[in-house]
C-alpha positions, -999 to +999 in steps of 0.1 A: -468-661+269-508-663+272-512-628+277-491-619+248-511-643+227-544-626+240-530-592+233-523-603+198-557-618+191-573-585+204-550-564+182-561-588+151-598-581+158-595-545+167-615-524+142-630-555+125-666-544+119-676-540+083-677-501+085-645-500+103-628-525+081-641-510+051-627-477+060-594-494+071-588-510+037-599-477+017-574-456+038-547-480+036-550-484-002-553-446-007-523-439+015-505-465-003-506-446-034-489-414-019-466-404-047-437-400-020-419-433-017-412-442+020-440-423+038-473-445+034-460-474+058-454-449+085-484-428+078-508-458+079-492-473+112-497-438+127-533-434+114-542-468+126-531-463+160-545-428+164-581-440+152-582-473+165-581-491+130-569-525+124-531-522+118-526-554+097-554-549+076-543-511+068-508-521+061-520-551+039-540-527+019-510-502+018-486-529+005-512-540-022-511-505-035-474-500-036-472-510-073-497-484-082-480-458-061-448-460-086-473-460-116-493-429-104-464-405-098-462-391-132-499-387-135-502-372-100-475-347-109-495-337-142-527-334-122-512-313-096-496-291-121-529-285-139-546-276-107-519-253-093-491-238-117-460-234-100-453-203-122-437-200-159-408-222-169-412-247-142-415-277-164-394-307-156-363-314-175-343-341-166-311-329-183-312-296-167-317-311-136-284-330-138-264-298-144-282-277-117-269-268-083-280-291-054-303-263-041-320-259-075-325-298-078-340-301-042-363-271-050-373-285-083-378-319-069-400-304-040-419-286-066-426-320-083-434-337-049-458-308-040-477-313-074-479-349-070-493-347-036-518-322-045-528-345-073-531-375-050-551-357-026-577-346-051-582-381-061-576-398-028-605-381-009-634-392-031-615-427-038-618-434+000-653-424+004-663-444-026-642-475-017-656-473+019-692-474+005-685-503-021-666-524+005-691-525+033-716-547+017-688-571+003-673-572+038-708-582+056-707-613+034-675-624+049-685-648+078-657-637+101-665-602+097-701-606+100-695-625+132-676-595+146-704-570+136-732-592+154-707-595+185-706-557+187 
């Protein structure tokens, strides 16, 4: 029982320096805005485990961004469509989609998802950098985080 508590305590403190925590929160928030529902939670967990980031913190930031995920789908589709046109006549028509074959529907939805991901990627990269830079001085003011920084 005690070993499990020690492991949990280590896990909670992992990646808690202001720089690492700022990056963790920025990545979690940006990934939480990925315009494909269901992917961010898995992606945040995998990224935290691969990079040694704080798993609870990245998931908390991911969950905080979830309302934005839904609100930003359409703007990301439009942004991605402006950057990369998928050919003439590729606009979205919900009524036509209802009367299309399954293959055409899947193809159209895949194109929309691709546009949305491209739009997200264009915004996410600078957003992560900006959020990280802005969060570091704020996190240095948090006593527990400052103590972790001095302990490292």
